[in-house]
C-alpha positions, 0 to 999 in steps of 0.5 A: 331819432333812428326809426330802428331804435325801437327794434334795438330796444326790444328786449321782451322776446330775448328775456323770455328766450334767455329764461328758456320759456319762449313758446312761439315760432316753434318748429314742427317737422310733420303734417298738422295731425293730432300728433306732430313731430317736434325735435324728433319727439311725438307731441299731441297737438292741441294748438292747431285749427285743423278742426276736421283733420283735413290738412293731411287727408289723401283726397285733399293732397291729391287735389292740390297735386293735380292742380299743380300738375295742370296750372303750375305753382302760381298765378303770376298776378292778381285776381283783378288782372291775369290771375283768375283761373277757372278753378277760382270761379268754380270755388266761388260758385261752390262756396256761395252754394255751401254758405247759402248766399248768392255770391262769394269772392276768394282772397289770398289770405283770411286776413286780407278778406277783412282788410279789403272788405271792411275798408272798402265798405266803410267810407267817410261818414259811415260808422263801423261797430266792433266787439272789443274782442274781435280779431286783429284783422277786423280791427285793422280793416276798420282802421283802414276805412275812412269811417268812424270806429266804435267798439262795444263790450264783448258780446254786450248787446246793451252796450252796443244798443246804447252806442247805436242810439247815438249814431247820427241820422243818416250815417251808414252803419256796419256791425262786424263780429267774430262768430266764434271768438278765437282765444276764449272760444265763446260764440256771438250772441247772434240772435240778439245782434240781428234784432239790434241791427234790424232795429237800428238799420245796420248791416251785419258782417260775421267773421266765421273763420272758426265757425265754418265747417264746425257749427251748423247742421251742414257745417255752414257756420254760426249763422246756420247754427242759429237759423239766421242765414238770411239775416246775416249780410256778409259771412267771412271765412278762411281756408286755413282752418276747417278748409285745410288750405290758405286763403279766405272768402266773403259771401253775400248779396251779388251786387255787394260782392261785385262792389267789393270785387272792384274796390277791395285793395287787398284783392286787387293788388295781391296775387291770386290764391295759388291753384294747389290751395284752391283745389284743396279747398274745393275738395275739403268742402266736398268732404265736409258735405259728404262726411257730417260724421267728422263734425260729430266726432269733433263735437264728441272730442270737444265735450270729452276735453272740456269735461276732463279739464274742468273735472281736473279743476281748471277754469275753462272760461265760457267756451262753447266751441272746439277752442277751450282756454285754460286760464292760468293767470300770469303771463309767466305761468302761461309760458312756463306751462306751455314749455312744461306741457311740450316737455310732457308731450303736448302742444298748446298755445300761450296767450298773454297780454295785451291779447288778454287783460292783465292777470287773465293769461291762458293756454289756448287748446283746440281739438280735432275730429281726428284726435283719438280718445288715447291722444286726449287722455294722454294730453289730459294726464299731462295737464294734471301733472303740470297743473299740480306742479304749478299749483293751479289744481289740487 
């Protein structure tokens, strides 16, 4: 059989395109601001992870431009060999200080962080425990390791404890969870998780891609939010959300980070993060530290949008973050609503099976510190019109 046959048989995307409902790979011709340009029209962006509005910040852009002028556009090699620049080291030192951990290590993408870190830590005979709603890169990183992968019910600590009780003696164990779950927008039960890990002798890693810059008094994420920074062994973060660039990092104990630096294949065999990206993150962290009011505005906008959606009659699930889902039921409904909302001037992301259970399709909305009240009111008016049109609200 031709290995490409599966490709030739793939018709789902074409069927959605033919119905005029395809809502992926949409082209944007402007910066990731609260309002973006699509097909020559202005659209309120409720689908970005640019939580603090830093991707188009003048200082961030200037830092990236200056880095290109000094270092060029790329590093021409991996961090392991010839690709480590002095600004990579500066960023790692800055991130370690910011996250309140002894050491940090940067990767070219956030996805590569989890691929490399989990797979090099979880060896034969080890066990890695994953929340069933963990991000795909956590799942893939666990699959690449040689240990046993065990999933537990979403935020279900009783289920996790039952599985921990069954762990054979002498087996190393790592629990890996999202700090903020990227589709539902809910937050991990970190206090309960920390208690379980201590009780059963497990190490704990938190993927805080959607928590860094957003949660905590200083924006250090969910561990700071719960006052448990010393109890989380490894904190992972990405640069493509609050930190206004692309790449990722892992922060933790110095000796553990050194092991990862010499074992993680996605670090050793990938080109280093480009200078512009590194400089942009350095500046973004600086702005996060000096402008806590951005985080305050983000939470004000989140509260307004969540209350507005619920007042209209929408089901927003159990969100506790600037990611607010709007549950719509069937996959087709999600596609129709995403297209109709774009026609009404609002960008949202449809989330369908298998990313969510059948009948639990949703529109994923997310909010920025730089949204104005007028932007959000315009978006809520569009939700009201489309929701009534679809029969989801009265």
